[in-house]
C-alpha positions in Angstrom: -263.8 -59.0 187.2 -261.6 -57.0 189.5 -259.6 -57.5 192.7 -257.8 -60.8 193.0 -260.8 -62.9 191.9 -259.5 -62.3 188.4 -256.9 -65.1 189.1 -259.7 -67.5 189.8 -261.7 -66.6 186.7 -258.5 -67.0 184.7 -257.9 -70.4 186.3 -261.4 -71.6 185.6 -261.0 -70.5 181.9 -257.7 -72.4 181.6 -259.4 -75.6 183.0 -262.2 -75.2 180.5 -265.0 -75.6 183.0 -268.3 -73.8 183.2 -268.8 -71.7 186.3 -271.1 -69.1 187.9 -269.4 -65.7 188.5 -271.4 -63.5 190.9 -270.2 -59.8 190.9 -269.9 -58.7 194.5 -267.9 -55.9 196.1 -265.9 -56.4 199.3 -268.0 -55.8 202.4 -271.2 -55.7 200.4 -274.3 -57.4 201.6 -273.9 -59.9 198.8 -270.3 -60.7 199.7 -271.3 -61.0 203.4 -273.9 -63.6 202.4 -271.0 -65.9 201.2 -268.2 -64.9 203.7 -268.9 -63.7 207.2 -266.5 -60.8 206.8 -267.5 -59.8 203.3 -264.2 -60.9 201.8 -263.9 -61.9 198.1 -263.3 -64.2 196.3 -265.2 -67.2 197.7 -265.4 -70.6 195.9 -268.3 -73.0 196.7 -267.7 -76.5 195.4 -270.0 -79.2 196.8 -269.7 -79.0 200.6 -266.4 -77.0 200.5 -266.1 -73.3 200.8 -262.7 -71.8 200.1 -261.7 -68.1 200.5 -258.5 -66.5 199.3 -257.5 -66.5 195.6 -254.3 -68.5 195.8 -256.0 -71.3 197.9 -258.9 -71.4 195.4 -256.5 -71.8 192.5 -254.5 -74.5 194.3 -257.7 -76.4 195.0 -259.0 -76.1 191.5 -255.6 -77.2 190.0 -255.4 -80.1 192.5 -259.0 -81.3 191.8 -259.2 -80.9 188.0 -255.7 -80.9 186.7 -253.3 -82.5 189.1 -249.6 -81.6 188.4 -250.4 -79.6 185.3 -251.4 -76.0 186.4 -250.1 -76.3 190.0 -247.4 -78.5 191.6 -248.5 -81.8 193.1 -248.9 -81.8 196.8 -248.7 -84.9 199.0 -252.2 -84.3 200.5 -254.8 -81.6 200.0 -255.3 -79.5 203.1 -258.7 -78.0 202.2 -260.5 -79.6 205.2 -258.3 -77.7 207.7 
């Protein structure tokens, strides 16, 4: 894992959840199939698609470990 996606792999390991990691380079055809501009990382969870490593980690912490790995927030803003 390279780039800032390492943060997300680390968070998933800390949470102890299984996940699927797809190796894609920024701007590659594979990266563009998940993000229109070919940016990485991208998280797909149910109907939610989140881009940007800090936003992904905040989402994971809020959903799977509220108040433990990230501070509690009054309301998740993922839909925006």
